[in-house]
C-alpha positions as CSV (number, residue, x, y, z in Angstrom):
1,M,0.0,0.0,0.0
2,T,1.1,3.6,-0.6
3,G,1.1,6.3,2.1
4,Q,-2.5,7.3,1.1
5,E,-4.0,3.9,1.0
6,I,-5.6,2.3,4.1
7,S,-7.2,-1.1,4.7
8,V,-10.9,-0.7,5.4
9,N,-12.7,-3.3,7.4
10,I,-16.4,-3.4,6.8
11,P,-18.3,-5.5,9.3
12,P,-20.6,-8.1,7.7
13,T,-23.4,-6.9,9.9
14,L,-23.3,-3.3,8.4
15,D,-26.2,-2.9,6.1
16,P,-26.2,-0.6,3.0
17,V,-28.5,2.5,3.4
18,Y,-30.5,4.1,0.5
19,S,-31.0,7.8,0.7
20,N,-32.9,10.0,-1.8
21,M,-32.7,13.2,0.3
22,I,-30.2,14.9,2.6
23,Q,-30.2,17.6,5.1
24,I,-27.0,19.4,6.0
25,A,-26.5,21.5,9.1
26,Y,-23.3,23.1,10.5
27,K,-21.9,24.8,13.5
28,D,-18.4,26.2,14.2
29,D,-16.7,22.7,14.6
30,E,-18.8,20.3,12.5
31,F,-21.0,19.6,9.7
32,T,-23.8,17.2,10.2
33,F,-25.4,15.2,7.3
34,V,-28.8,13.6,7.8
35,F,-29.4,11.0,5.0
36,L,-33.2,10.6,4.5
37,H,-35.5,8.3,2.6
38,Q,-38.5,10.3,1.4
39,L,-41.4,8.2,0.4
40,P,-43.0,9.0,-3.0
41,Q,-46.1,11.2,-2.9
42,V,-45.9,11.5,0.8
43,N,-44.7,14.6,2.8
44,Q,-42.7,12.4,5.0
45,A,-39.1,11.2,5.3
46,R,-37.3,8.7,7.5
47,A,-33.7,9.4,8.7
48,K,-31.5,6.5,7.7
49,A,-28.1,7.7,8.9
50,I,-26.6,10.7,10.6
51,V,-22.9,11.5,9.9
52,S,-20.9,14.4,11.5
53,I,-17.5,15.5,10.2
54,T,-15.1,18.4,10.8
55,P,-15.2,21.4,8.4
56,A,-11.8,20.3,7.0
57,H,-13.3,16.9,6.2
58,A,-16.4,18.5,4.7
59,K,-14.2,20.5,2.3
60,N,-12.2,17.4,1.4
61,L,-15.5,15.7,0.8
62,L,-16.5,18.5,-1.6
63,A,-13.3,18.1,-3.6
64,V,-13.6,14.2,-3.8
65,L,-17.3,14.6,-4.8
66,Q,-16.4,17.1,-7.6
67,K,-13.6,14.8,-8.9
68,T,-15.8,11.6,-8.6
69,I,-18.7,13.3,-10.5
70,A,-16.3,14.5,-13.2
71,D,-15.0,10.9,-13.5
72,Y,-18.6,9.5,-13.6
73,E,-19.7,12.0,-16.3
74,G,-16.6,11.3,-18.4
75,K,-17.6,7.6,-18.4
76,F,-21.4,7.7,-18.5
77,G,-22.3,11.2,-19.7
78,T,-23.6,14.4,-18.1
79,I,-25.9,14.1,-15.1
80,S,-29.1,15.9,-15.7
81,P,-30.5,18.0,-13.0
82,A,-33.6,16.7,-11.2
83,K,-36.9,17.4,-12.8
84,E,-38.3,18.9,-9.6
85,P,-35.5,20.7,-7.9
86,H,-36.1,21.5,-4.2
87,A,-36.8,25.1,-3.7
88,P,-34.2,26.8,-1.5
89,D,-36.9,27.9,1.1
90,S,-38.0,24.2,1.6
91,V,-34.8,23.4,3.6
92,T,-35.4,22.4,7.2
93,T,-33.0,23.7,9.8
94,L,-31.9,21.2,12.4
95,R,-32.3,22.3,16.0
96,G,-29.2,23.0,17.9
97,Y,-27.2,24.0,14.8
98,S,-26.6,27.3,13.2
């Protein structure tokens, strides 16, 4: 392995999670991502996972996502925007975060 590679152990009991919606909150020392599964035609979503990371890791995540999306689009074509984009005022603020 190189200096940037690590061995990752995924426990056999860890189940994959499907999410079709995300809420992001932040405060001075962390970003919190709430991965949700919104049911079709229902104004309701169920939280599937909550992940908190440092601001530095959030910025690294942004860079990795940008590179990964560029690689994906180079292989499979441009990703089209969602047909029904979420309005900016439909964002829910999580209590306890700024």
